[in-house]
ROMI-571940 format. One record per atom (N, C-alpha, C, CB): residue number from 1; residue in one letter; x, y, z. Coordinates in steps of 0.001 Angstrom, whole numbers, plus 524288, in hexadecimal, padded with zeros to 5 digits. Each point is the difference from the previous one (the first is absolute). Glycine has a CB too. Example, Ala and Ser with C-alpha at 12.3 -4.5 7.8 and 13.67 -1.06 7.14 Angstrom:
<sites>
@drenza:1, lumdren:A, X:83386, Y:7E9C6, Z:81E78
@drenza:1, lumdren:A, X:7FC86, Y:804A6, Z:80000
@drenza:1, lumdren:A, X:80384, Y:804B0, Z:80000
@drenza:1, lumdren:A, X:7F89C, Y:7FB6B, Z:804DE
@drenza:2, lumdren:S, X:80606, Y:808AF, Z:7F852
@drenza:2, lumdren:S, X:80334, Y:804A6, Z:8003C
@drenza:2, lumdren:S, X:7FCFE, Y:80442, Z:802DA
@drenza:2, lumdren:S, X:804A0, Y:7FD8C, Z:7F79F
</sites>
This chain:
<sites>
@drenza:1, lumdren:M, X:A5849, Y:DF3BD, Z:36459
@drenza:1, lumdren:M, X:7FFD4, Y:80599, Z:80016
@drenza:1, lumdren:M, X:80583, Y:80222, Z:7FF5B
@drenza:1, lumdren:M, X:7F7F9, Y:7FFD6, Z:805B4
@drenza:2, lumdren:G, X:80875, Y:803D5, Z:7F6CC
@drenza:2, lumdren:G, X:804F3, Y:802A3, Z:7FF39
@drenza:2, lumdren:G, X:803F2, Y:7FD16, Z:7FCAC
@drenza:2, lumdren:G, X:7FE61, Y:803FD, Z:80864
@drenza:3, lumdren:E, X:80090, Y:7F71E, Z:7F65C
@drenza:3, lumdren:E, X:8038C, Y:7FCF9, Z:7FCBE
@drenza:3, lumdren:E, X:7FE57, Y:80060, Z:7FA4A
@drenza:3, lumdren:E, X:801CF, Y:7F9E0, Z:80781
@drenza:4, lumdren:T, X:80209, Y:8064F, Z:7F514
@drenza:4, lumdren:T, X:7FEED, Y:80010, Z:7FA6A
@drenza:4, lumdren:T, X:7FFB4, Y:7FA6D, Z:7FE06
@drenza:4, lumdren:T, X:80483, Y:808B1, Z:7FEFA
@drenza:5, lumdren:V, X:7F74F, Y:7F624, Z:7FE28
@drenza:5, lumdren:V, X:7FF29, Y:7FACD, Z:7FDCB
@drenza:5, lumdren:V, X:80009, Y:80081, Z:7FA13
@drenza:5, lumdren:V, X:7FAB6, Y:7FD06, Z:807E9
@drenza:6, lumdren:K, X:80816, Y:7FF80, Z:7F582
@drenza:6, lumdren:K, X:80022, Y:7FFFA, Z:7FA50
@drenza:6, lumdren:K, X:7FC05, Y:7FC15, Z:7FE00
@drenza:6, lumdren:K, X:80987, Y:8029C, Z:7FFF1
@drenza:7, lumdren:F, X:7F31C, Y:7FF1D, Z:7FC72
@drenza:7, lumdren:F, X:7FC32, Y:7FC98, Z:7FD75
@drenza:7, lumdren:F, X:80054, Y:80114, Z:7FA31
@drenza:7, lumdren:F, X:7F9F9, Y:7FFD3, Z:807F4
@drenza:8, lumdren:G, X:8080C, Y:7FC70, Z:7F513
@drenza:8, lumdren:G, X:800B7, Y:800DB, Z:7FA6C
@drenza:8, lumdren:G, X:803BA, Y:8048D, Z:7FF2C
@drenza:8, lumdren:G, X:7F6FB, Y:7FC7C, Z:7FE19
@drenza:9, lumdren:L, X:80755, Y:8076D, Z:7FF07
@drenza:9, lumdren:L, X:80329, Y:804A4, Z:7FEFF
@drenza:9, lumdren:L, X:7FE76, Y:80492, Z:80378
@drenza:9, lumdren:L, X:80116, Y:7FCFF, Z:7F6DD
@drenza:10, lumdren:L, X:7FC49, Y:801D9, Z:80D89
@drenza:10, lumdren:L, X:7FE66, Y:80418, Z:8039E
@drenza:10, lumdren:L, X:802B3, Y:7FF5F, Z:80541
@drenza:10, lumdren:L, X:7F761, Y:80095, Z:7FB76
@drenza:11, lumdren:E, X:809A8, Y:803C8, Z:8071D
@drenza:11, lumdren:E, X:801A0, Y:8000E, Z:80572
@drenza:11, lumdren:E, X:7FB99, Y:80281, Z:80317
@drenza:11, lumdren:E, X:809B9, Y:8007F, Z:7FDB1
@drenza:12, lumdren:I, X:7F467, Y:7FCC9, Z:8064C
@drenza:12, lumdren:I, X:7FB78, Y:801BF, Z:80308
@drenza:12, lumdren:I, X:8019E, Y:8009B, Z:805AE
@drenza:12, lumdren:I, X:7F9BA, Y:7FB7D, Z:7F9CD
@drenza:13, lumdren:K, X:804C2, Y:808EF, Z:80871
@drenza:13, lumdren:K, X:80146, Y:80107, Z:8057B
@drenza:13, lumdren:K, X:7FB2E, Y:80235, Z:802BC
@drenza:13, lumdren:K, X:8098A, Y:801A4, Z:7FDBD
@drenza:14, lumdren:A, X:7F4D5, Y:7FBC9, Z:80678
@drenza:14, lumdren:A, X:7FBB1, Y:801F2, Z:8033D
@drenza:14, lumdren:A, X:80264, Y:802E1, Z:8049D
@drenza:14, lumdren:A, X:7F9EB, Y:7F88E, Z:7FD47
@drenza:15, lumdren:L, X:804D8, Y:80C86, Z:8033C
@drenza:15, lumdren:L, X:80237, Y:8032A, Z:80429
@drenza:15, lumdren:L, X:7FC83, Y:80037, Z:804D5
@drenza:15, lumdren:L, X:8047C, Y:8053A, Z:7F934
@drenza:16, lumdren:K, X:7F676, Y:7FAAE, Z:805FE
@drenza:16, lumdren:K, X:7FC35, Y:80015, Z:80450
@drenza:16, lumdren:K, X:7FB8E, Y:7FC52, Z:7FE9C
@drenza:16, lumdren:K, X:80259, Y:8095E, Z:80275
@drenza:17, lumdren:C, X:7FB61, Y:7F42C, Z:80184
@drenza:17, lumdren:C, X:7FB7F, Y:7FCA9, Z:7FF1D
@drenza:17, lumdren:C, X:7FCD5, Y:7FFB0, Z:80503
@drenza:17, lumdren:C, X:804DC, Y:7FACB, Z:7F925
@drenza:18, lumdren:G, X:7F616, Y:805A9, Z:80650
@drenza:18, lumdren:G, X:7FCAA, Y:7FFC9, Z:8049B
@drenza:18, lumdren:G, X:7FA5D, Y:7FEF3, Z:7FE8B
@drenza:18, lumdren:G, X:80605, Y:80619, Z:80485
@drenza:19, lumdren:I, X:7F6B8, Y:7F990, Z:7FF77
@drenza:19, lumdren:I, X:7FA6D, Y:7FEEA, Z:7FF54
@drenza:19, lumdren:I, X:7FCF8, Y:804D0, Z:801C2
@drenza:19, lumdren:I, X:8014E, Y:7F634, Z:80166
@drenza:20, lumdren:S, X:7FB08, Y:80B6F, Z:7FB5A
@drenza:20, lumdren:S, X:7FC85, Y:80440, Z:80187
@drenza:20, lumdren:S, X:7FA63, Y:7FE05, Z:7FFCA
@drenza:20, lumdren:S, X:8065A, Y:806DB, Z:7FC9C
@drenza:21, lumdren:N, X:7F63D, Y:7FB92, Z:80644
@drenza:21, lumdren:N, X:7FA71, Y:7FE9E, Z:7FFED
@drenza:21, lumdren:N, X:7FCFF, Y:8043F, Z:7FD2E
@drenza:21, lumdren:N, X:800D7, Y:7FAFA, Z:80874
@drenza:22, lumdren:N, X:7FBB2, Y:8036C, Z:7F412
@drenza:22, lumdren:N, X:7FCCA, Y:803DA, Z:7FD46
@drenza:22, lumdren:N, X:7FAD0, Y:800BB, Z:802DE
@drenza:22, lumdren:N, X:80439, Y:7FD95, Z:7F766
@drenza:23, lumdren:K, X:7F84C, Y:8055F, Z:8064B
@drenza:23, lumdren:K, X:7FB02, Y:80143, Z:8027E
@drenza:23, lumdren:K, X:7FCB8, Y:7FB32, Z:80146
@drenza:23, lumdren:K, X:80032, Y:80865, Z:7FB41
@drenza:24, lumdren:E, X:80054, Y:7F387, Z:801B3
@drenza:24, lumdren:E, X:7FCD1, Y:7FB4C, Z:800B6
@drenza:24, lumdren:E, X:802B7, Y:7FBF7, Z:80373
@drenza:24, lumdren:E, X:7FC00, Y:8019F, Z:7F743
@drenza:25, lumdren:N, X:8080F, Y:8000A, Z:80B9E
@drenza:25, lumdren:N, X:80309, Y:7FC9C, Z:80379
@drenza:25, lumdren:N, X:8027F, Y:7FB69, Z:7FD26
@drenza:25, lumdren:N, X:7FA0E, Y:80290, Z:8072F
@drenza:26, lumdren:K, X:80750, Y:7FE43, Z:7F3ED
@drenza:26, lumdren:K, X:802C0, Y:7FC06, Z:7FD04
@drenza:26, lumdren:K, X:805D5, Y:8014E, Z:80009
@drenza:26, lumdren:K, X:7F804, Y:7FE57, Z:7FA40
@drenza:27, lumdren:S, X:80B35, Y:7FDB7, Z:80662
@drenza:27, lumdren:S, X:805A4, Y:800D1, Z:7FFFB
@drenza:27, lumdren:S, X:801EE, Y:80114, Z:7FA7D
@drenza:27, lumdren:S, X:800E6, Y:7FA2D, Z:807D1
@drenza:28, lumdren:N, X:802E8, Y:80936, Z:7F7DE
@drenza:28, lumdren:N, X:80244, Y:80176, Z:7FB0C
@drenza:28, lumdren:N, X:805E2, Y:80061, Z:800C2
@drenza:28, lumdren:N, X:7F7C7, Y:804DB, Z:7FD2B
@drenza:29, lumdren:S, X:80B3A, Y:7F7EC, Z:80023
@drenza:29, lumdren:S, X:805A9, Y:80072, Z:80041
@drenza:29, lumdren:S, X:801B8, Y:80497, Z:7FCAD
@drenza:29, lumdren:S, X:800F6, Y:7F64F, Z:80181
@drenza:30, lumdren:V, X:802CC, Y:80C9E, Z:8008E
@drenza:30, lumdren:V, X:8020C, Y:8049F, Z:7FD64
@drenza:30, lumdren:V, X:805F3, Y:7FF9D, Z:80034
@drenza:30, lumdren:V, X:7F803, Y:80598, Z:8026C
@drenza:31, lumdren:A, X:80A8F, Y:7FB40, Z:7F916
@drenza:31, lumdren:A, X:805B2, Y:7FF9E, Z:7FFDF
@drenza:31, lumdren:A, X:8024D, Y:8043D, Z:7FC89
@drenza:31, lumdren:A, X:7FF69, Y:7F65B, Z:80189
@drenza:32, lumdren:Y, X:80526, Y:80B99, Z:8001A
@drenza:32, lumdren:Y, X:802F9, Y:803AA, Z:7FCC2
@drenza:32, lumdren:Y, X:8041F, Y:7FCC4, Z:7FD1F
@drenza:32, lumdren:Y, X:7FE7B, Y:807CA, Z:80648
@drenza:33, lumdren:I, X:80126, Y:7F82D, Z:7F481
@drenza:33, lumdren:I, X:80322, Y:7FC93, Z:7FCAB
@drenza:33, lumdren:I, X:80344, Y:80341, Z:7FC2D
@drenza:33, lumdren:I, X:7F92E, Y:7F8E0, Z:800D1
@drenza:34, lumdren:Q, X:80BA0, Y:8056A, Z:7FE4B
@drenza:34, lumdren:Q, X:80347, Y:80237, Z:7FBE6
@drenza:34, lumdren:Q, X:8017A, Y:7FB98, Z:7FC45
@drenza:34, lumdren:Q, X:80386, Y:80720, Z:8060F
@drenza:35, lumdren:V, X:7FC02, Y:7F9E2, Z:7F4D3
@drenza:35, lumdren:V, X:8013D, Y:7FC13, Z:7FC07
@drenza:35, lumdren:V, X:80390, Y:8027D, Z:7FBEC
@drenza:35, lumdren:V, X:7F759, Y:7FB4C, Z:8017A
@drenza:36, lumdren:R, X:80CF5, Y:8020A, Z:7FD73
@drenza:36, lumdren:R, X:803A1, Y:801AD, Z:7FBEC
@drenza:36, lumdren:R, X:8001A, Y:7FBFD, Z:7FBA5
@drenza:36, lumdren:R, X:80570, Y:804D7, Z:80698
@drenza:37, lumdren:D, X:7FAA5, Y:7FCEC, Z:7F484
@drenza:37, lumdren:D, X:8008D, Y:7FC96, Z:7FB74
@drenza:37, lumdren:D, X:805D1, Y:7FFA8, Z:7FEB4
@drenza:37, lumdren:D, X:7F6EC, Y:8026D, Z:7FC7C
@drenza:38, lumdren:L, X:80B53, Y:7F8EF, Z:803F0
@drenza:38, lumdren:L, X:80599, Y:7FF59, Z:7FF36
@drenza:38, lumdren:L, X:801AC, Y:8007A, Z:7FA4F
@drenza:38, lumdren:L, X:7FFFD, Y:7FA58, Z:807C3
@drenza:39, lumdren:T, X:7FC4D, Y:805B3, Z:7F49B
@drenza:39, lumdren:T, X:80174, Y:800B0, Z:7FA80
@drenza:39, lumdren:T, X:80151, Y:805A9, Z:7FED0
@drenza:39, lumdren:T, X:7FA47, Y:7F87D, Z:7FD9E
@drenza:40, lumdren:N, X:80423, Y:80B2B, Z:805C1
@drenza:40, lumdren:N, X:8012B, Y:80588, Z:7FF3B
@drenza:40, lumdren:N, X:8054D, Y:80125, Z:8026F
@drenza:40, lumdren:N, X:7F65B, Y:80268, Z:7FFFD
@drenza:41, lumdren:K, X:80DB2, Y:7FDBD, Z:7FCE0
@drenza:41, lumdren:K, X:8055F, Y:800D5, Z:801DE
@drenza:41, lumdren:K, X:80171, Y:805C9, Z:80042
@drenza:41, lumdren:K, X:80267, Y:7F75E, Z:7FC35
@drenza:42, lumdren:N, X:7FA16, Y:80C26, Z:8021E
@drenza:42, lumdren:N, X:80144, Y:8058E, Z:7FFD1
@drenza:42, lumdren:N, X:800B9, Y:80264, Z:80563
@drenza:42, lumdren:N, X:7FB14, Y:80082, Z:7F7BF
@drenza:43, lumdren:N, X:8019A, Y:7FE0B, Z:80C02
@drenza:43, lumdren:N, X:8003D, Y:80265, Z:80520
@drenza:43, lumdren:N, X:7FE39, Y:7FC0B, Z:80416
@drenza:43, lumdren:N, X:7FE64, Y:808F6, Z:7FC1F
@drenza:44, lumdren:D, X:8051B, Y:7F5AD, Z:80778
@drenza:44, lumdren:D, X:7FECA, Y:7FC23, Z:80405
@drenza:44, lumdren:D, X:7FC09, Y:801EB, Z:80403
@drenza:44, lumdren:D, X:808E2, Y:7FC80, Z:7FEBD
@drenza:45, lumdren:E, X:7F621, Y:80890, Z:8017C
@drenza:45, lumdren:E, X:7FC89, Y:80220, Z:803F8
@drenza:45, lumdren:E, X:7FA66, Y:800D3, Z:7FE11
@drenza:45, lumdren:E, X:807C3, Y:80440, Z:803E2
@drenza:46, lumdren:V, X:7F716, Y:7FA62, Z:7F740
@drenza:46, lumdren:V, X:7FAC4, Y:800D3, Z:7FDDF
@drenza:46, lumdren:V, X:7FC9D, Y:7FB39, Z:80131
@drenza:46, lumdren:V, X:8039D, Y:805D3, Z:7F8D0
@drenza:47, lumdren:F, X:7F804, Y:7FB20, Z:809CC
@drenza:47, lumdren:F, X:7FC58, Y:7FBD5, Z:80147
@drenza:47, lumdren:F, X:7FB8F, Y:7FFFD, Z:7FC0D
@drenza:47, lumdren:F, X:80250, Y:800A7, Z:80991
@drenza:48, lumdren:V, X:7FC03, Y:7FAB7, Z:7F4C7
@drenza:48, lumdren:V, X:7FB67, Y:7FF9D, Z:7FCA4
@drenza:48, lumdren:V, X:7FB0C, Y:8003A, Z:8034F
@drenza:48, lumdren:V, X:80519, Y:7FAAE, Z:7F96F
@drenza:49, lumdren:F, X:7FB79, Y:80466, Z:80BAD
@drenza:49, lumdren:F, X:7FBAF, Y:800CA, Z:803B4
@drenza:49, lumdren:F, X:8026D, Y:8018D, Z:8052F
@drenza:49, lumdren:F, X:7FA0F, Y:7F962, Z:7FB67
@drenza:50, lumdren:N, X:803B0, Y:80AA3, Z:80706
@drenza:50, lumdren:N, X:801D3, Y:801E2, Z:80505
@drenza:50, lumdren:N, X:7FB4D, Y:80253, Z:802CE
@drenza:50, lumdren:N, X:8093B, Y:801C4, Z:7FC95
@drenza:51, lumdren:G, X:7F426, Y:7FB13, Z:806A0
@drenza:51, lumdren:G, X:7FB60, Y:8020E, Z:80293
@drenza:51, lumdren:G, X:7FD2A, Y:7FBE8, Z:8033D
@drenza:51, lumdren:G, X:7FF2D, Y:80653, Z:7F8C7
@drenza:52, lumdren:W, X:7FC38, Y:7FB32, Z:808F9
@drenza:52, lumdren:W, X:7FCC1, Y:7FCAC, Z:8035C
@drenza:52, lumdren:W, X:7FCAA, Y:7FC56, Z:7FCB6
@drenza:52, lumdren:W, X:7FFD3, Y:80706, Z:806DC
@drenza:53, lumdren:M, X:7FFA6, Y:7F425, Z:7FAFA
@drenza:53, lumdren:M, X:7FC67, Y:7FC2E, Z:7FDB4
@drenza:53, lumdren:M, X:7FC1C, Y:7FE61, Z:80431
@drenza:53, lumdren:M, X:806E5, Y:7FCBD, Z:7F995
@drenza:54, lumdren:F, X:7F450, Y:80238, Z:804B5
@drenza:54, lumdren:F, X:7FBC4, Y:7FE86, Z:80383
@drenza:54, lumdren:F, X:7FDC8, Y:7FAC3, Z:7FE38
@drenza:54, lumdren:F, X:7FDDF, Y:80984, Z:801EC
@drenza:55, lumdren:S, X:801DC, Y:7F2AA, Z:801A0
@drenza:55, lumdren:S, X:7FE2A, Y:7FACB, Z:7FE79
@drenza:55, lumdren:S, X:7FA43, Y:80009, Z:7FE6F
@drenza:55, lumdren:S, X:80693, Y:7FC1C, Z:80604
@drenza:56, lumdren:S, X:7F642, Y:80720, Z:7FC7A
@drenza:56, lumdren:S, X:7FA69, Y:7FFFF, Z:7FECC
@drenza:56, lumdren:S, X:7FEA4, Y:80331, Z:7FB27
@drenza:56, lumdren:S, X:7FE57, Y:7FEE1, Z:80974
@drenza:57, lumdren:S, X:80536, Y:80491, Z:7F4DB
@drenza:57, lumdren:S, X:7FEFC, Y:80352, Z:7FB71
@drenza:57, lumdren:S, X:804EE, Y:80082, Z:7FCA8
@drenza:57, lumdren:S, X:7F924, Y:804F6, Z:80515
@drenza:58, lumdren:P, X:8085E, Y:7F6F4, Z:7F822
@drenza:58, lumdren:P, X:804CF, Y:80045, Z:7FCED
@drenza:58, lumdren:P, X:7FFDC, Y:803F8, Z:7FB94
@drenza:58, lumdren:P, X:8014F, Y:7F6CD, Z:80236
@drenza:59, lumdren:S, X:7FA17, Y:80AF0, Z:7FC44
@drenza:59, lumdren:S, X:7FFA0, Y:803C2, Z:7FBB1
@drenza:59, lumdren:S, X:80103, Y:805A0, Z:801B3
@drenza:59, lumdren:S, X:7F9A9, Y:7FA04, Z:7FBD1
@drenza:60, lumdren:I, X:806AF, Y:80703, Z:8094A
@drenza:60, lumdren:I, X:8010A, Y:80561, Z:801CB
@drenza:60, lumdren:I, X:80566, Y:801C2, Z:7FE39
@drenza:60, lumdren:I, X:7FA2A, Y:7FEA2, Z:807D1
@drenza:61, lumdren:T, X:809D0, Y:7FE41, Z:7F921
@drenza:61, lumdren:T, X:8054E, Y:8012D, Z:7FE34
@drenza:61, lumdren:T, X:8023C, Y:7FB14, Z:7FD6F
@drenza:61, lumdren:T, X:80156, Y:806D1, Z:80738
@drenza:62, lumdren:P, X:7FD16, Y:7F818, Z:7F401
@drenza:62, lumdren:P, X:801A5, Y:7FB1E, Z:7FD81
@drenza:62, lumdren:P, X:805B3, Y:8001E, Z:7FE47
@drenza:62, lumdren:P, X:7F6DA, Y:7FEBE, Z:7FD0F
@drenza:63, lumdren:F, X:80B88, Y:7FCAD, Z:802CB
@drenza:63, lumdren:F, X:8052F, Y:7FF53, Z:7FDCA
@drenza:63, lumdren:F, X:7FF3E, Y:7FF14, Z:7FA32
@drenza:63, lumdren:F, X:803D4, Y:7FC4B, Z:80879
@drenza:64, lumdren:D, X:7FE69, Y:80712, Z:7F446
@drenza:64, lumdren:D, X:7FF36, Y:7FFBB, Z:7FA5A
@drenza:64, lumdren:D, X:8051A, Y:7FE71, Z:7FD58
@drenza:64, lumdren:D, X:7F8E6, Y:806DC, Z:8007F
@drenza:65, lumdren:H, X:80742, Y:7F458, Z:7FD82
@drenza:65, lumdren:H, X:804AA, Y:7FDFA, Z:7FD68
@drenza:65, lumdren:H, X:7FE2F, Y:7FC81, Z:7FB81
@drenza:65, lumdren:H, X:80571, Y:80067, Z:8086F
@drenza:66, lumdren:P, X:7FD45, Y:7FFA3, Z:7F318
@drenza:66, lumdren:P, X:7FE3A, Y:7FCDE, Z:7FB8F
@drenza:66, lumdren:P, X:80082, Y:7FA1C, Z:800C0
@drenza:66, lumdren:P, X:80277, Y:8076E, Z:7FA88
@drenza:67, lumdren:V, X:800D6, Y:7F6C0, Z:80918
@drenza:67, lumdren:V, X:800E4, Y:7FA6C, Z:800B2
@drenza:67, lumdren:V, X:7FDFF, Y:7FDFD, Z:8053C
@drenza:67, lumdren:V, X:807BD, Y:800D6, Z:7FA44
@drenza:68, lumdren:Y, X:7F94E, Y:8020E, Z:809E9
@drenza:68, lumdren:Y, X:7FEE5, Y:7FE26, Z:80549
@drenza:68, lumdren:Y, X:7FB4E, Y:802C4, Z:80263
@drenza:68, lumdren:Y, X:80972, Y:7FDFF, Z:80114
@drenza:69, lumdren:D, X:7F41A, Y:7FF4E, Z:802A9
@drenza:69, lumdren:D, X:7FBA3, Y:8022F, Z:802E7
@drenza:69, lumdren:D, X:800F1, Y:7FED9, Z:805CA
@drenza:69, lumdren:D, X:7F9AE, Y:7FED7, Z:7F849
@drenza:70, lumdren:I, X:8062C, Y:80523, Z:80AF1
@drenza:70, lumdren:I, X:800DD, Y:7FF4F, Z:8059B
@drenza:70, lumdren:I, X:7FB21, Y:801BB, Z:802E6
@drenza:70, lumdren:I, X:809BF, Y:80163, Z:7FF00
@drenza:71, lumdren:W, X:7F46D, Y:7FB4A, Z:80490
@drenza:71, lumdren:W, X:7FB89, Y:80142, Z:8035A
@drenza:71, lumdren:W, X:80192, Y:7FF22, Z:805A4
@drenza:71, lumdren:W, X:7F98C, Y:7FD81, Z:7F8EF
@drenza:72, lumdren:L, X:80485, Y:805B9, Z:80A79
@drenza:72, lumdren:L, X:800C3, Y:7FF26, Z:80598
@drenza:72, lumdren:L, X:7FBA8, Y:7FC60, Z:801DC
@drenza:72, lumdren:L, X:80457, Y:808F1, Z:80146
@drenza:73, lumdren:V, X:7FD25, Y:7F2C1, Z:80126
@drenza:73, lumdren:V, X:7FC39, Y:7FC42, Z:801FE
@drenza:73, lumdren:V, X:7FF14, Y:80101, Z:805D7
@drenza:73, lumdren:V, X:802D5, Y:7F950, Z:7F938
@drenza:74, lumdren:S, X:80160, Y:806D5, Z:809C5
@drenza:74, lumdren:S, X:7FF7D, Y:80110, Z:80593
@drenza:74, lumdren:S, X:8054D, Y:80125, Z:8025E
@drenza:74, lumdren:S, X:7F81F, Y:7FA40, Z:80073
@drenza:75, lumdren:C, X:807D4, Y:807BC, Z:80447
@drenza:75, lumdren:C, X:804BF, Y:800C1, Z:8031A
@drenza:75, lumdren:C, X:8002B, Y:7FBB1, Z:80413
@drenza:75, lumdren:C, X:7FFFC, Y:809DE, Z:7FE8F
@drenza:76, lumdren:Y, X:8046D, Y:7F3B8, Z:8020A
@drenza:76, lumdren:Y, X:80083, Y:7FBBE, Z:803CE
@drenza:76, lumdren:Y, X:80227, Y:8020C, Z:8050E
@drenza:76, lumdren:Y, X:80158, Y:7F998, Z:7F8D9
</sites>
């Protein structure tokens, strides 16, 4: 949490992560993620993804990149 991890040409940082319960009492990991593409040298503060990810519903706020795909699996 809070550490920036480099994967390929991406920098990924998870700011928050937790477990929520939905109506059916199923656990759902939820995380606030920021992703920067290091090939974009124009502005260091521009994120290609900046928002919440949900492990049970990755299509709600998908990470859209032509090369990489990021999914939230769980919070440890």
